[in-house]
N, C-alpha and C positions, 0 to 999 in steps of 0.2 A: 347776341353780343359774344365776341370771341373771348377766350380765357385771358388773352393778353390785355385787351382793353378793359375787361372786367377787373383786372388787377389795379388799373388806374383808379377806378371808382372806389375800390375797397381800400386803397392806400397801402395794403400789405400784401405780401406774397405767401401763399399757403404752401408749405413744404410738401404736404401730401399731394397737392396738385402737381408740383414740380416732379415728384417721384413718379407719378402716374404718367406724365407726359414725356418724361425723359429729358436729357440735358438740353435739347433744342426746343422743347415745347413751351418754355416760359422764359420771357426776357426780363431779367432782374433790372435792366436799365430803366424800366418804367416806374420803379419805386418812387413814390412821392416823398419829399422831405417832411419829417414830422418835427417841427421846430419847438413845440412847447416843452416846458419842464414837467417832470412827474411830481407827484405829491411829495417825493423825497427831496425835491430841489435839484434833481439831475436833468441835464439836457439830453433829449432824445435826438440822435443824429440820423438814425436809419431804423426802419421797422420791417425786416424781412419776413416776419411771421415766425411761428413756432418752429424751431430748428431741432427740437428734441427728437430722438436721442443723440443726434450728432452734436459733439461737444463744441465744435467751433474753435477757430484760432483768430488772433488779432495782432496787428502790427501798425505802427504809426511812423510817419516821416514828417518833414516840415509842413506839408500841406494837406495830407489826407490820412484817413483811417482805412486800412485794408483788412478785410476779414474773409474767412473761408468756412464753409460748412458743407455737409452732405456726405454721401457714400458713393464710392466707385465712379461710374460714369456720370452720376448726378452731382458730383462735387462741383461747387461753384465758388469763384473768387470775385468779390465786389469791393468797391471803394466809395467813400463818401468824404467830402471836404470836412476838415476839422472844424471849420467855422459854420458849417451848415450848407446844404445844397443838395442837388439830386444825387441819388445813389446810382453808380454806373457799373456796368459789367466789365470785369477784367478778362474773364474767360472760364472755360471748363477744363480743368487739368486732366480729366479722364480716368482718375484713380484716386484712392484715398489719400488725403493730405495729412501728414503728421508734423510738418514744420513749415513756417512761413517767415520769409525775410525780405527786406526791401533794400535795393541798392540803386540809388538814383531813381530813374523812372521805371526801372525793371522790378517786377515782382517775382521772387523765387519761391517755389514750393518743393518740399521734400515729400515724395510719394512712395507707394509700393513699387513703382516702376522707375525709380531714379530721381534725379534732380531735374526740375522743369522750370523754364522761365517764360515770362509773358512776352508776347509779340503783338503786332497789330492785328493778327488773325487768331489770337488765343494763346496757347502754350506750346512750347517745343521742348524736347528733351535735350539736356546737356550731359554728355558722358554716357556711361553704360546703363543699360536697362536693369541690370541685376542688383542695383543698390537700393535697399529699402531704407530710405533716408529719414532719420529721426531728429536731426538737429543740423543747423546751417550757420556758418559765420564766414566772413570774408577778409582777405587782405588784397587790395587791388583787384587784379584779374584772377586771383586764386580763391577757390572756395574750399573750406574745410568742412567735411561732412561726417556725421556719425550715422552708421548704418547698424544693422542688428549685431554685427560681429566686431565692430571697432571703428577706427577713425581713418578717413580717406582724404587725401589731397587731390583736388580736381582743378586742372587748368581750364578756365572758362572759354579760352580761345580755341584750344585744340581738342578739348574733351579728354585729354590724357589723365590717367589716375595713378596714384601711388598710395599703397596702404601703409599707414604709419603705426597703427595699433591694431592688434588682433586679439580675440578672446572668445569666451563663451557668449551665447546669445543674451542680449540685453535689449528690452523693448523701450526702456526709459533712459534718455540721454539728455545732457545739456552741455553746451560748448561756450567758451568765452576766450577772446584773444586780448592779451595785455602784456606789455613789456617783454616782447620776443618769446612769449610762451603761449601755447595753446592749452588752456585748462579744460578739463572734462570731468563729468560725473555720470556714473551709470548705475542702473539698478536692474537686476535680473538674476540669472543663475550666479553671476558674480556681482558684488557690490564694490565700487571703487571710485574714489575721487583723486585726481592727480593732475599732472601736466606733462606736455611734450615740449622740449626746446625746439623752437622753429628752425634753429641752425643745425639741427640734427642731434642725435643721442637718444638714450633710453628714456622711457617714461619714468617719472618720479611719482610715487604713490604718496599722497598726503593722508588718506584715511580709507579704511575699508568698512567704517561704521557710519560716518557722516556723508550721506549721498542723497541726491534726489531720489524720490521713490515713486514717481508717476510721470507720465508724459507731460510735456509743455511747462515744466518748472524750470526757471532760468537761474543760472549762476552768474556772479559778477565779482570782479576784484575791487576791493575797497580798503584803502589805507593799510595795505600790506597783508590783507586777509582775503581769502576766497569766501564769499557769502553763499551758503548752500541751504536752500529751503527743504523741509521735509514735511509732508502732510501727516506723517505719523507723529503724534504728539499734540498738535503740530509744533514745529520748532524751526528756528533759523540759526544756523551754526556759522561762526566765524573761524575759518581754518587759517592760521598763520602760514604763509606760503614758504617761508624760509626758516621754519622751526618755531616751536612753542606750543602751548596747550590750547586746544579749541575753547571757544566761548559759545555757550548755547543760550539763546534767547527764546523764551516762550511767551507768546502774547495772549494766551487764553482765548484764542478765537479759531474757529474752523478754517481749514485751508483746502479748497479744491482747485483754486487758481491763485496766482501770485505775481507780483511785480515789485522789483527793488528800486528804491528811489533815494539812495544815499543814507540820510538819517532816519528814513522810514521805509516800511514795506506795506504794500497793499495786499490784503488777503480777501479772496472771494470764496463763497460757500454755496452749497446747494441744500435745499430743504431736506431734512432727514438724514444728512450725512455730515460727519465731521471732517471728511476728506481722507481718512485713513484708507490705505490700500493693502490688500493681502496677496500673497503669492505662494503657491506650492513650488518647491524647487524644481527647476527645469521646465516649468510651464509658463505660458504667457500670463502676465498679471492683469487679468480681466475682471476679477471679482472685487467689487467695492464692499468693504465691511462697514455697515452703518454703525454709528454710535448714537445712543440716545441723546436727544436734545439738539441735534443738528438744526441750524437755522440758516436760511438763505440770506445773502446780503453782502455788503462790502464794508470792511473796516480798515482804518489806517493804524498801523502799529508803530508806535514810537520806540525805535530800537534801543535807544539809550536807556529809556525807562522800562522797557519790556512791558509796555502797557498799550492796550488796544482802545481805540476810540469807540464811541457809540456806533451802532449800525447806520451807515450812511446810505444804504439802499435797502431798507427793510421790506420793500415790495418785491425784491428779487426772488426768483425761484431756483434758478440754476445758473449762477454766475461763473461761467466756464473759461473766460479769458480776460486778461487785464494787460494794459500797456500804459506807459507814462511818457510825458515829455517834461520840459522845464516848468510848465505852468498848470497842466491838467492831467487827470487820470481818465483813461478810456476803458470801458468794460462792456462785455457782451453777456447778456442774459439769454441763453440759448433756448430756454423753455418759453419765456415770454416773447422771444423774437425781437429784442431791442438792442441796438448799439447806442450807448450813452456815454456822457462825459460829465465831469465836475471839476472844479478847481482843486488843486492839490492842497 
């Protein structure tokens, strides 16, 4: 029996096999749907198998959940219907993926080799190869990207770029667009949260203390404040964008992944880690500093009360990515190899 049809029988994909065979050796489109709920009451949408140590990324649109995992040539992007169905292959980006964004039917990934978008044949690069893309957001046919050095405007039609913000190397970035401003937060040799006016002008710094502190943490504008998560603490800070003192909310729950949902935030954690990250000045922040008592799972933090719910996924081992829509929360346990959802 071939490896490909053996996967159908097993219902899951073994990442070790994928790495051994190379990007073309395993066809993730044969993943069977795993419809039942777990003992936690969460719905399993897809079961790609153990993805560890690849952290994985997750994004949702009106119809599907898209996720990515793997390293270099073996990185793969998959999609599964939000209401259940077969998992399908989007393609192999061919390099490490640090950011994932959806625009209509197109999937965009930020990689070590620039911005790439999905096509009928896989992925193609848009713009220059020398951008190491860490965050992506869009306005029409224009993409705003954060790379290691700053923020770049990219015309998706022509591939032309213009650098809007430059600085020291930062590996952790988040971007958000709202009210004619491009908000950013970065963590690295420099720590800074601020915004760029889309109409032109200098960057306005809101804080050099309250910033994202690891990759794939998202920022959002909410009722006049920029909401900035930090895994150190962990905490969620409201930074008034037009002046005023910040408000810090601590939910008393670990944070290795995060999604904001208006009056609440969803926090994911990995077993043995509280989500804190350490960095030596000038070096890439690759060392996670464990804190005693870290527990895998998913909690909902009531931001008004600063209170976390009970663990809603106590069986989770490494909950590495979270996304939400109006009705549900979606999450990826990269060590158990499960994409799941539950009502918000």
